C-alpha positions in Angstrom: -20.9 -58.4 -38.5 -19.9 -58.2 -42.0 -19.3 -61.5 -44.5 -15.9 -59.8 -46.4 -16.0 -63.0 -48.5 -19.2 -62.6 -49.3 -17.8 -58.9 -50.0 -14.6 -59.9 -51.5 -16.6 -62.5 -54.2 -19.6 -59.6 -55.1 -16.6 -57.4 -55.9 -14.6 -59.8 -58.1 -17.9 -60.9 -60.2 -19.0 -57.4 -60.4 -15.7 -55.8 -61.2 -16.4 -52.4 -62.2 -20.2 -52.1 -61.0 -19.4 -52.9 -57.3 -19.4 -49.5 -56.2 -22.5 -48.9 -58.2 -24.3 -52.0 -56.8 -22.8 -50.8 -53.2 -24.4 -47.2 -53.6 -28.0 -48.4 -55.0 -27.7 -51.6 -52.0 -27.0 -48.3 -49.1 -30.1 -46.3 -50.4 -32.3 -49.2 -51.1 -31.8 -50.7 -47.3 -31.6 -47.0 -45.8 -35.5 -46.1 -47.3 -36.5 -50.0 -46.3 -35.4 -49.5 -42.7 -36.9 -46.0 -42.4 -40.2 -47.7 -43.4 -39.9 -50.4 -40.9 -42.8 -49.6 -38.2 -44.7 -51.5 -35.5 -48.0 -50.5 -37.5 -47.8 -52.4 -41.1 -49.7 -55.2 -41.3 -48.2 -58.6 -40.8 -48.0 -59.4 -44.3 -46.0 -56.0 -44.8 -43.9 -56.2 -42.0 -42.6 -59.9 -43.4 -42.2 -58.7 -46.8 -40.0 -55.8 -45.8 -38.2 -57.8 -43.5 -37.7 -60.6 -46.7 -36.7 -58.0 -48.9 -33.5 -56.8 -46.6 -32.7 -60.4 -45.1 -32.0 -60.5 -49.5 -29.9 -57.5 -49.8 -28.0 -57.9 -46.5 -27.3 -61.3 -47.3 -26.1 -60.2 -51.0 -23.6 -57.1 -49.7 -22.0 -59.5 -46.6 -24.3 -58.0 -43.9 -24.6 -61.0 -41.7 -25.8 -60.0 -38.7 -28.3 -58.0 -39.7 -29.2 -60.5 -42.1 -30.1 -62.6 -39.0 -31.9 -60.0 -37.3 -34.2 -59.5 -40.3 -35.0 -63.7 -40.8 -35.5 -63.7 -37.6 -38.1 -60.8 -38.0 -39.4 -62.2 -40.8 -39.8 -65.5 -38.9 -42.0 -63.8 -36.4 -44.1 -61.8 -38.4 -44.8 -64.5 -40.5 -46.1 -66.2 -37.0 -48.5 -63.5 -36.3 -46.2 -62.0 -33.7 -45.1 -58.7 -35.5 -45.2 -57.0 -32.3 -42.5 -58.8 -31.3 -39.9 -58.0 -34.1 -37.2 -55.7 -32.1 -37.2 -52.8 -34.7 -34.8 -50.6 -32.9 -32.5 -53.8 -32.5 -32.7 -54.3 -36.2 -32.0 -50.0 -36.8 -29.1 -50.1 -34.4 -27.5 -53.3 -36.0 -27.8 -51.9 -39.5 -26.5 -48.9 -38.6 -23.4 -50.8 -36.6 -23.0 -53.0 -40.2 -23.2 -50.5 -42.1 -20.4 -48.4 -40.5 -18.4 -51.2 -40.6 -19.2 -51.7 -44.0 -17.8 -48.2 -44.9 -14.8 -48.0 -42.8 -14.0 -51.6 -44.0 -14.1 -51.0 -47.8 -12.0 -47.8 -47.1 -9.4 -50.1 -45.5 -9.5 -52.4 -47.7 -9.2 -49.8 -50.7 -6.0 -48.4 -49.0 
């Protein structure tokens, strides 16, 4: 679910800024996921999913990024109605919980 090697690399690269990056990431992705709905134009949904995919990859949310990638491809192919937004939201919630719990375990 979480690519911890990516998280460790980012923590190493960002050092003291890591906690701030995590905070901003979670805020932006929380907002982005909250805005997902099936009534947006195809191009908007594809762009939203592309943004979420990139953010997820940067912070190691591997499963969520994969779902965003599939959704983005569907939206780009005119099939935005086939994007399982409930599955995306659920995966993000689970990934977020695992991420936060994992950060706490790694800090201990």
